[in-house]
Phi, psi and omega in degrees: 000120179291162183293323180295316179293320180305314185281333176301324181276308195266341178290325180291337178277106193281004180268356179286151178249172184294327181291331173293324177302308176305324178288319178300317174302315185297317181296328184288317173306307183301321184289331182284352179299337185286349182292149175295132183266356179291127183273134169245106192295326178302319185281325179294315188277320182054242178259032182287179184289153173248165182289149172267352181238117183257004182249025183277119179289125183083003184294341180275355182273136176253134183280129174270171181302327180291312181297314184303311184292322181293313176306313179299310183303317180304314176301321179291321176295319176295324176294321175295319182296317181295327179290331178285330186255358189228134178277358189289128184299327181295331182291316182297322178291329173294318185292321179295314179297313179305307179306317182291319184280345180284354184279338180277125182291154176293154182260146167277172178301322184289322174302318179300316177302312181299315180292325182296318184294316180295315180305308181297318178302319181289326179293320180283335172296317176298325183290318180297330177285326191252324191248343187280142176271001183289137175293136177234146176274171187296323181293322181292325175294327179293317180291327179290325178292328174302310178302322180295318179297318184293324182294324180286328170292325174293322180298316171299317180293321177297322183289311182303321185290343187245006175297332179289332179292321181296324181291314177307323183270321183298320183298343174291338191256005177295159179081007183243021172108001177228132182294152186305318184292323179292323180292322175298323179297312178299317182296329173300317173301317178291325176300314180301313179295325175294322175297327178287333188259349187296133174246094177303329188294347175287344178074029172255153179287148185298321183299319175300313180292322180297322182317315185291319180289327179290318178295321179296314183296320180292311181292330178287325178289330172293316178300333178278328199232342192278348182254137178306311177253115189288141173253151173299152182304315188292325175295321180300314176304320182289320179300316181293319182292316180302315183296321182294318177296320179298321178292318182294319185290324173300324177287325180284314188272337188081005187209167173290132177290149179280162176297331178290319174294321174296321176296320176292321179290320190265343185077010182264145191290141183299330174299329183277336185305311182295326177301305181298322176295327176287326185287334185287343181278136181279131182294150180233138181283136173289345176273355183295126185292142180223170181099164188297323183257358175054045181261337178256144177280159183302317180307335180289339178266003185253129182281137167270105184293338185266352183276147179286146172292163185299321181295314176298327181287329183286315181298316180302319181289325174289324179301312185296327182291316183290323180299315178302316177302311184297313182294333177292343179273354176277170180289158188301316179293320171302320179297314187290321177304309186293322175303309181290320177308315184250006176065039187284339181267313186241008178077010187240100175297145180252156171276168176306315180302316183294319181293321180300311179300329183287323183258359187077031184244163171279158178299322179290328176292318179297322182295316180295323172302312183301319178292322179293318181295319181298324179298316185290329185278354180263354184253151171057219186288333180297315175297315179302321183289329179270345190296331183287340175280345182273348188278000000 
């Protein structure tokens, strides 16, 4: 009998006690022991989530309780050593976290079923308290509140007992752009989602089912947060696939594969290969210190192809200075007209009409002033000073 059917029959009967509910839960858990504990992932998952990263070494291995505990103990040991030999505060946080969650014992299959049953009973009891139209006595409400509280405790226990599974999976993804604590946090979100979706009646272990949800949460978190510039999830999948194929072909060919070879092997259009390869590169800060002493930023060693060389900059500065000196020998109105006409002050040349409106002159008068200025600049010492720049 399922927990939902049990409550559907017995919660309505207001003469039942909390002790009878507990006894019924225990009976249901005992009956479910007859399920086969061998995991068939195709049956478990059905249309459940798949991974976003397909190049994870060993990612297809499902952890049994023994493997999980061994991997977790190894992580605790490494975390402890890092904490002793490293002044990094994050290492201390990892060690404290690992030691904390290691105090909760692993669950057997029977324990998982019992906790899942208790959670379901608590959820249904909460439904009867909040959403049901059925009248309940004060005693019955009190009994249901007890069941809700026990359901929440079972939920916390199931989560805490599987936190080491999250650590065992998260440590496989270290070195990919996210700190271990962030990976664990994403995995914990996947664990919560797995608990909400878990169906104990199918007879499979919770850790097996939760593994896929945890991995999906971690890989999705990596897709969203591991890069300085975020890429869409579908693009991350293609980048990871192409990177894996590129490594494999390098091992086979002994050289870097061409874009054409990568396109043929991956099934991705060749025109898109170069785009994906560019997206797979990690951005580097121009302020990153480099060199033996790491005193100079990387930007100091990168040439700006669009910047003028030093000699050209000096010549341009001298030319501008000489032009200002020569123009300074003209009459005030002539100076103003020639500066506006050629945009010597702000780089924006004006038309004859604009200059005329500015000074209350006609177009023709402005043209005459411009012609007179150009005549003066061609003669005498003024021309001599500017002649070298015309060569």
